[in-house]
C-alpha positions in Angstrom: -1.1 0.9 6.4 1.9 -1.0 5.1 3.5 0.0 1.8 4.7 -3.5 1.2 3.3 -5.4 -1.7 3.8 -9.0 -0.7 4.7 -11.6 -3.3 2.7 -14.8 -3.3 3.3 -17.5 -0.7 6.3 -19.7 -1.1 3.8 -22.6 -1.1 2.2 -21.5 -4.4 3.1 -23.7 -7.3 3.4 -23.3 -11.1 4.1 -26.2 -13.4 4.6 -28.3 -10.3 7.3 -26.0 -9.0 6.8 -24.8 -5.5 8.0 -21.2 -5.0 8.1 -20.2 -8.6 5.1 -17.9 -8.5 6.7 -16.0 -5.5 9.9 -15.6 -7.4 8.1 -14.3 -10.4 6.3 -11.8 -8.2 9.5 -10.6 -6.6 11.1 -10.0 -10.1 8.0 -8.2 -11.4 8.0 -5.9 -8.3 11.7 -5.4 -8.7 11.4 -4.4 -12.3 8.5 -2.0 -11.4 10.6 -0.4 -8.7 8.1 -1.6 -6.1 10.1 -4.5 -4.4 10.2 -3.5 -0.7 13.7 -2.9 0.6 13.3 -6.0 2.9 13.3 -8.2 -0.1 15.9 -6.5 -2.3 19.1 -7.8 -0.7 18.1 -11.5 -1.2 16.7 -11.2 -4.7 18.2 -14.1 -6.6 19.6 -15.6 -3.4 18.2 -17.8 -0.6 15.1 -19.6 -1.6 15.3 -17.9 -5.0 18.7 -19.5 -5.5 17.4 -22.9 -4.3 14.7 -22.7 -7.0 17.2 -21.6 -9.7 19.6 -24.4 -8.9 16.9 -27.0 -8.9 15.4 -25.7 -12.2 18.8 -25.4 -13.8 18.3 -21.8 -14.9 20.0 -18.5 -13.9 18.7 -15.4 -12.2 19.7 -13.4 -15.3 17.6 -15.7 -17.5 14.6 -15.3 -15.2 15.0 -11.5 -15.0 15.1 -11.3 -18.8 12.1 -13.7 -19.2 9.9 -11.9 -16.7 10.9 -8.5 -18.2 9.8 -9.6 -21.6 6.6 -11.4 -20.5 3.2 -9.9 -19.6 1.6 -13.0 -18.1 2.5 -15.9 -15.9 1.4 -18.1 -18.8 4.4 -16.9 -20.8 6.7 -17.6 -18.0 5.1 -21.0 -17.5 5.7 -21.9 -21.1 9.3 -20.9 -21.0 9.9 -22.8 -17.7 8.4 -25.9 -19.1 10.8 -25.8 -22.1 13.9 -24.9 -20.2 13.6 -26.4 -16.8 12.8 -30.0 -17.7 12.6 -31.8 -14.4 10.4 -34.7 -13.4 7.5 -34.5 -11.0 9.7 -36.4 -8.6 12.5 -33.7 -8.9 9.9 -30.9 -8.3 8.5 -32.8 -5.3 12.0 -33.2 -3.8 12.6 -29.5 -4.2 9.4 -28.8 -2.3 10.3 -31.2 0.5 13.7 -29.6 0.7 12.2 -26.1 1.0 9.7 -27.3 3.6 12.4 -28.9 5.7 14.4 -25.7 6.3 16.0 -25.2 8.7 17.6 -28.6 8.5 18.0 -30.7 11.6 21.4 -30.1 13.3 21.9 -26.7 11.7 22.0 -24.7 14.9 22.8 -21.4 13.2 19.7 -21.7 11.0 17.5 -22.7 13.9 18.7 -19.6 15.8 17.9 -17.5 12.7 14.4 -19.0 12.5 13.9 -18.2 16.2 15.0 -14.6 15.5 12.7 -14.3 12.5 9.8 -15.6 14.5 10.5 -13.1 17.2 10.8 -10.2 14.6 7.3 -11.0 13.2 5.7 -11.5 16.6 5.4 -15.3 16.3 7.7 -16.6 19.0 4.7 -18.1 20.8 3.6 -19.9 17.6 4.6 -23.6 18.0 3.0 -24.3 14.6 5.6 -22.1 12.8 8.5 -24.6 12.3 10.1 -23.7 9.0 11.3 -20.6 7.1 8.4 -21.1 4.7 6.1 -20.9 7.8 7.9 -17.7 8.9 7.5 -16.1 5.6 3.7 -16.8 5.6 3.4 -15.6 9.2 5.4 -12.4 8.4 3.3 -11.7 5.4 0.1 -12.3 7.4 -1.1 -15.4 5.6 -1.1 -17.6 8.7 
């Protein structure tokens, strides 16, 4: 049996923000000393950083917020007050995440192929994005 506690899917949303619940889970696991090593190197980077940039907040702010909160509702309230973006901005962020790797980014496409192979999904033509690979790797699809 795996000792990995998977964070929520990157497709999960909170306050219209795709990915936010996953990021919160990763921080909570990190703070509890239960974030699997596979996730530690990229905490606050990659898709985490994409969300942070779009929301206009810092990783340090989110670490402090999640550390001081008990529920997702507390995080939700803070995000609504500090990451004031329109529904259109949030939708654009989701589209951006779901479009990765970008067309023409050969290095990213090679990385996607490698990640698909690592999680036994090279034969899966329906797995086309990094979000798909995450869900495949974490056994959601």
